[in-house]
C-alpha positions in Angstrom: -32.6 21.6 53.2 -30.5 18.8 53.8 -28.6 17.1 50.9 -30.4 13.7 51.2 -33.9 15.4 50.9 -32.5 17.6 48.0 -31.3 14.6 45.8 -34.4 12.5 46.7 -36.5 15.4 45.5 -34.1 16.0 42.6 -34.7 12.2 41.6 -38.3 12.5 41.9 -38.7 15.3 39.6 -36.3 13.7 37.2 -38.4 10.8 37.3 -41.4 12.6 36.3 -39.9 14.4 33.1 -40.6 11.5 30.8 -43.9 11.2 31.7 -44.5 14.9 31.4 -42.9 14.8 27.9 -45.2 11.7 26.8 -48.3 13.6 28.1 -47.2 16.5 26.0 -46.6 14.5 22.8 -49.4 15.2 20.0 -51.6 12.2 19.3 -51.1 10.5 16.2 -53.1 11.2 13.2 -55.5 8.4 12.6 -56.7 6.9 9.2 -60.0 5.2 8.8 -59.7 2.1 6.4 -63.0 1.3 5.6 -63.5 -1.6 3.3 -66.4 -3.8 2.0 -64.6 -7.2 1.8 -62.5 -9.2 4.6 -59.2 -8.5 6.1 -57.7 -12.0 4.8 -58.6 -11.3 1.2 -56.9 -7.8 1.1 -53.5 -8.3 3.0 -51.3 -7.6 -0.2 -53.6 -4.8 -0.9 -53.3 -3.1 2.7 -49.6 -3.8 2.2 -49.6 -1.8 -0.9 -51.4 1.0 0.8 -48.7 1.1 3.3 -45.9 1.2 1.0 -47.7 4.4 -0.7 -48.0 5.8 2.8 -44.4 5.0 3.4 -43.2 6.9 0.4 -45.2 10.0 1.7 -43.3 9.9 4.8 -45.6 7.8 7.0 -45.3 4.5 8.7 -47.9 3.0 10.7 -47.4 2.9 14.6 -44.8 5.7 14.2 -46.1 8.8 13.2 -49.5 7.4 12.0 -52.3 5.1 13.2 -54.7 3.1 11.1 -58.0 1.8 11.9 -59.4 -0.7 10.2 -63.1 -1.5 9.3 -64.2 -4.6 7.5 -67.6 -5.2 6.5 -66.7 -8.8 5.6 -69.0 -8.9 2.2 -72.0 -7.2 4.4 -72.8 -4.3 2.5 -75.2 -3.2 4.7 -73.0 -2.5 7.6 -71.0 0.4 5.9 -73.2 2.8 6.6 -72.8 2.6 10.5 -69.0 1.9 9.8 -68.5 5.2 8.0 -70.6 7.1 10.5 -68.6 5.9 13.4 -65.2 7.0 11.8 -66.9 10.1 11.2 -67.7 10.3 14.9 -63.9 9.4 16.0 -63.2 12.3 13.5 -60.3 10.4 11.6 -57.9 12.6 9.6 -58.5 10.6 6.5 -60.8 7.8 5.5 -59.7 5.5 2.7 -62.3 3.4 1.2 -63.3 1.2 -1.7 -66.9 1.1 -3.7 -69.4 1.5 -2.2 -67.7 2.1 1.0 -66.5 5.4 -0.4 -70.1 6.3 -1.0 -71.1 5.4 2.3 -68.3 7.5 3.6 -69.1 10.4 1.3 -72.6 10.4 3.0 -71.2 10.1 6.7 -68.9 13.4 6.4 -68.5 16.4 4.2 -65.8 17.7 5.9 -63.2 14.6 6.6 -60.8 13.9 3.7 -61.8 10.8 1.9 -59.5 8.8 -0.3 -61.3 6.2 -2.5 -60.3 3.4 -4.7 -62.6 2.2 -7.5 -63.3 0.4 -10.6 -66.2 2.4 -11.8 -66.4 5.7 -13.3 -66.2 8.1 -9.9 -68.1 10.9 -11.7 -70.7 8.5 -12.7 -71.5 7.1 -9.4 -71.6 10.4 -7.7 -68.0 10.6 -6.0 -66.7 13.5 -7.6 -68.0 15.9 -10.1 -64.6 16.3 -11.9 -61.5 13.9 -12.4 -59.3 16.8 -12.6 -60.8 19.3 -10.4 -62.8 16.9 -8.0 -63.6 19.5 -5.2 -64.7 19.0 -1.7 -63.4 16.6 0.3 -63.0 13.5 -2.0 -60.3 12.2 -4.1 -58.8 9.0 -5.0 -57.8 6.4 -7.5 -60.0 4.9 -10.6 -59.1 1.8 -12.7 -62.4 2.0 -14.7 -62.5 -1.8 -14.6 -66.3 -1.8 -14.5 -66.6 -0.7 -17.8 -64.5 -3.5 -19.3 -67.6 -5.6 -19.2 -68.0 -5.6 -23.0 -64.2 -6.3 -23.4 -64.5 -9.4 -21.1 -67.1 -10.7 -23.2 -65.4 -10.0 -26.3 -62.5 -12.2 -25.2 -64.4 -14.8 -23.6 -66.1 -15.0 -26.9 -62.3 -15.1 -28.7 -61.6 -17.9 -26.1 -64.5 -20.2 -26.7 -65.7 -19.1 -30.5 -68.3 -22.1 -30.9 -70.1 -21.1 -27.6 -73.6 -19.7 -28.4 -74.3 -19.0 -24.6 -72.5 -17.3 -21.7 -72.8 -16.4 -18.2 -72.1 -13.3 -15.8 -71.5 -13.2 -12.3 -72.5 -10.1 -10.5 -72.9 -9.6 -6.9 -76.3 -8.3 -5.8 -75.1 -6.5 -2.9 -74.0 -3.8 -4.9 -77.1 -3.3 -7.1 -76.0 -0.4 -9.1 -72.9 -1.7 -10.2 -74.4 -5.1 -11.0 -77.3 -3.6 -13.1 -75.0 -1.5 -15.1 -72.7 -4.0 -15.7 -75.6 -6.4 -16.7 -76.9 -3.7 -19.0 -73.5 -3.3 -20.8 -72.8 -7.0 -21.2 -76.1 -7.8 -22.3 -75.8 -5.3 -25.2 -72.3 -6.6 -26.1 -73.9 -10.2 -25.9 -76.7 -9.1 -28.5 -73.8 -7.7 -31.0 -72.1 -11.1 -31.0 -75.3 -12.9 -31.3 -74.6 -14.7 -27.8 -77.3 -15.6 -25.4 -76.1 -14.3 -21.8 -77.3 -15.8 -18.4 -77.1 -13.7 -15.0 -75.7 -15.4 -12.0 -75.8 -13.7 -8.8 -73.6 -14.2 -5.8 -73.2 -12.2 -2.5 -71.8 -14.7 -0.3 -69.2 -17.5 -0.7 -71.9 -20.1 -0.5 -73.7 -18.3 -2.9 -70.7 -18.3 -5.3 -70.3 -22.0 -4.8 -73.9 -22.5 -5.8 -73.6 -20.1 -8.9 -70.6 -22.3 -10.3 -72.5 -25.6 -9.4 -75.2 -24.1 -11.6 -73.3 -23.1 -14.5 -73.3 -26.6 -15.9 -77.2 -26.7 -16.4 -76.8 -23.5 -18.4 -74.9 -25.1 -21.0 -72.8 -21.7 -21.7 -69.4 -22.0 -22.9 -67.5 -19.4 -20.4 -68.3 -17.4 -17.4 -67.6 -13.6 -17.2 -67.1 -12.6 -13.3 -67.8 -9.0 -12.8 -65.9 -6.2 -11.0 -66.7 -6.4 -7.4 -64.8 -5.9 -4.0 -66.3 -9.1 -2.6 -65.2 -11.1 -5.6 -61.7 -9.7 -5.1 -61.2 -11.0 -1.8 -62.3 -14.3 -3.1 -59.9 -14.5 -6.0 -58.5 -17.9 -4.8 -61.9 -19.2 -4.2 -63.2 -18.4 -7.9 -60.1 -19.8 -9.2 -60.3 -23.0 -7.1 -64.3 -23.4 -8.2 -63.6 -22.8 -11.7 -61.3 -25.5 -11.7 -63.7 -28.0 -9.7 -66.4 -27.5 -11.9 -64.2 -27.2 -15.2 -65.8 -23.6 -15.9 -63.7 -21.6 -18.1 -63.7 -18.1 -16.4 -62.2 -14.7 -17.1 -61.9 -12.2 -14.2 -60.2 -8.5 -13.9 -57.2 -9.2 -11.7 -54.1 -11.2 -12.0 -54.8 -12.6 -8.5 -57.4 -14.7 -10.2 -54.8 -16.3 -12.9 -52.3 -16.6 -10.6 -54.8 -18.6 -8.2 -55.6 -20.9 -11.0 -58.1 -19.1 -13.0 -57.9 -19.4 -16.7 -58.1 -15.7 -18.0 -57.4 -12.1 -16.5 -57.9 -8.8 -18.3 -57.7 -5.6 -16.2 -55.5 -3.1 -14.1 -53.2 -3.7 -11.1 -55.7 -3.2 -8.3 -52.2 -3.0 -5.7 -50.9 0.0 -7.7 -54.3 1.6 -7.2 -53.9 1.1 -3.5 -50.2 2.2 -3.3 -51.6 5.7 -4.9 -54.3 5.6 -2.5 -51.6 5.4 0.2 -49.5 8.2 -1.4 -52.5 10.6 -1.7 -53.3 9.7 1.9 -50.0 10.9 2.8 -50.0 14.1 0.9 -53.6 15.0 2.7 -51.9 14.1 6.0 -49.1 16.9 5.0 -51.7 19.4 4.3 -52.9 19.3 1.0 -56.5 19.5 0.0 -58.5 16.9 -1.9 -60.0 19.3 -4.0 -56.7 19.9 -5.5 -55.8 16.4 -6.1 -56.7 15.2 -9.3 -58.5 11.9 -9.5 -55.7 9.3 -10.7 -56.9 7.2 -13.3 -55.5 3.9 -14.4 -55.3 3.5 -18.0 -52.7 0.4 -17.9 -54.6 -3.2 -18.5 -53.1 -6.4 -18.7 -54.2 -10.1 -20.3 -52.9 -12.8 -18.7 -53.5 -16.3 -19.6 -53.1 -19.2 -17.5 -52.0 -22.2 -20.0 -51.6 -24.7 -17.4 -55.6 -24.1 -16.4 -56.5 -24.1 -20.0 -54.8 -27.7 -20.5 -56.6 -29.3 -17.4 -59.8 -27.8 -18.8 -59.2 -29.1 -22.3 -59.4 -25.4 -23.7 -57.3 -24.5 -26.6 -56.5 -20.7 -26.3 -56.5 -19.5 -30.1 -52.8 -18.0 -31.1 -54.6 -14.7 -31.7 -55.1 -14.4 -27.7 -51.8 -15.8 -26.7 -50.0 -13.3 -29.3 -51.5 -10.4 -27.2 -51.3 -11.6 -23.7 -49.0 -9.8 -21.5 -48.1 -12.8 -19.7 -48.7 -16.6 -20.3 -48.8 -18.8 -17.1 -47.3 -22.0 -18.1 
C-alpha cells in the first residue's frame, strides 16, 4: 500500500472514532417533571428542585435530562400528560398534587417523587409514611390541614368581623371539599359565618376578589392549591386592589404584597424532591425512602400592606410573627 493511501485511510479511521464513541455513550436518564401549574409561576421552585438534584450529583443537561409537562391550571390534562411520560419510560416522575395521583394511575413501575400539601396517606399516594412501599415516595408539608389555623389567625387579625370567606379551586374537588368542611367546622366553633368562593382560572380569581366586598366579610382565607401557588403575585395584587385582608400559606404571597402568610417553605420541599430523585437515579428504591414531612411553619406579616388596607395588626400576632415586612 502506498504511503499516501495509508495516511488517508488512517485519517479517515481517526475521524470516525469520535462518532463511534458518541454512538456508544449511554443515553442520559430522563426525569419527567409533571406540574398542574405554569412554568412562569414555578421558576423558583424548579430552581430549588435542580439544587436538590445537584446535591445528589446530577446536573440537567450534563448527566440527566428533564422533560417538563405543565398543565397550566387545566387539571383535566394531567391523565394524558402522565400517560405520555409513562409511555416514554422516563426514569423518574416528579409531580405535585393532583398530578402525582395521575402519575400513580399511569404507572406502577416508574418511580414517582411527589410534593404535596395534603396528607399523602389520606389521598392515596402511599399506604405508610415511614415505609411507603411500591413506586411512590416524596415530600409532604401537610399545609392543607392548616385551614382551621388560617381561620383562627384571620379571626385574631380581624376580631370584630362576623363573616369570613374561603377561596378554593373547584378543579381539585377532593381537596376543595375537605378544606371547606374543615374550615366550616372551625367557623362554627368561632361563631363566624363562612362564605365559600371558587376560582379555577385567573379570570375567576379576579371575579372572586371583586365579589368579596358584596359578602360583607372581614377577611379572606385562600386555600392550599398548586394553581394558587403559581398565582401568588396575582393574589397579592388583587388583595391590594380590592382592599381585601387575606391570608395564604406561602411567603411568596406576603413578599408580593399579601397581608399575612402561615405555612411551610415550598422551595425546601422541591429541594428535597430533587435530593430524593437523585438518590433514586443512583439505585435506591422509592419503597425504602420514607416520606419527608416538613413540620416547620412560619408566620409572616406584611405591615406595609396592613397600613395600606387600614388594618391594625394586634400585638399578639406581631409578637408571634417569624418575620415582619415593613
